C-alpha positions in Angstrom: 11.5 -6.4 -3.5 10.7 -5.3 -7.0 9.7 -1.7 -6.5 8.3 -1.3 -10.0 5.9 -4.2 -9.5 4.9 -2.9 -6.0 3.9 0.4 -7.6 2.0 -1.2 -10.5 -0.2 -3.2 -8.1 -3.5 -1.7 -7.0 -4.0 -2.2 -3.2 -7.6 -1.1 -3.6 -8.5 -3.3 -6.6 -12.3 -4.0 -6.7 -13.1 -1.0 -4.5 -15.6 1.5 -6.0 -15.3 5.3 -5.8 -16.8 8.5 -7.0 -16.3 10.3 -10.3 -14.1 13.0 -8.6 -11.7 10.4 -7.2 -8.1 10.8 -8.3 -4.6 9.6 -7.5 -2.3 12.3 -6.4 0.9 10.3 -5.9 2.2 6.8 -5.3 5.9 6.1 -4.7 8.4 4.0 -2.8 10.1 6.0 -0.1 12.6 5.5 2.7 10.6 6.3 5.9 12.0 9.0 8.1 9.8 8.1 11.0 7.8 5.0 12.2 4.3 4.7 10.9 1.5 2.2 11.3 0.9 0.1 8.1 -2.5 0.8 6.7 -3.0 -2.8 5.7 -1.6 -5.1 8.4 -1.3 -2.7 11.3 2.3 -3.5 12.2 4.8 -0.6 12.5 6.6 0.4 9.4 10.1 1.1 10.7 12.3 4.2 10.1 14.8 3.6 7.3 12.8 0.9 5.5 11.5 1.1 1.9 7.8 1.3 1.8 5.0 2.3 -0.6 3.0 5.5 0.1 0.0 6.8 -1.7 -2.1 10.0 -1.6 -5.5 10.4 -3.3 -8.8 12.2 -3.2 -11.4 9.6 -2.4 -15.1 10.5 -1.8 -14.1 14.1 -1.7 -11.5 13.8 1.1 -7.7 13.6 1.0 -6.4 10.2 2.1 -2.8 9.2 2.7 -1.6 5.6 3.0 1.6 3.9 4.0 2.3 0.2 3.6 5.1 -1.5 5.6 8.0 -3.2 3.7 6.4 -6.6 4.1 3.1 -5.5 2.7 4.9 -3.6 -0.1 6.7 -6.8 -1.0 3.4 -8.7 -0.9 2.0 -6.1 -3.4 4.9 -6.7 -5.7 4.1 -10.4 -5.7 0.4 -9.9 -6.5 0.7 -10.6 -10.2 2.6 -13.9 -9.5 0.4 -15.3 -6.7 -3.0 -13.8 -7.6 -2.9 -11.6 -4.4 -2.4 -14.5 -2.0 0.5 -12.9 -0.1 -1.3 -9.5 0.0 -4.5 -11.1 1.5 -2.4 -13.1 4.0 -1.0 -9.8 5.3 -4.4 -8.3 6.1 -4.7 -7.1 9.7 -7.7 -9.4 10.2 -5.3 -12.4 9.7 -2.9 -11.3 12.5 
């Protein structure tokens, strides 16, 4: 997985927000505990490299975690016009 490309991709592209919205952090981390992926719903396993993001959206703090498969799909978004990312959507499972 190309971590730089995974961080450059916008998982919320096309979504609209409020003037006070702001990104607090986005990074690739090694998970210390299992978490549910906020895109596909599968469990992101301890010890895997995943993208996380924190932001203020519509006046509330939101934190997101994407499993390694979804993080990899984000990295490919530029190459495949988001096809791998859309295929990982929980509605497709």
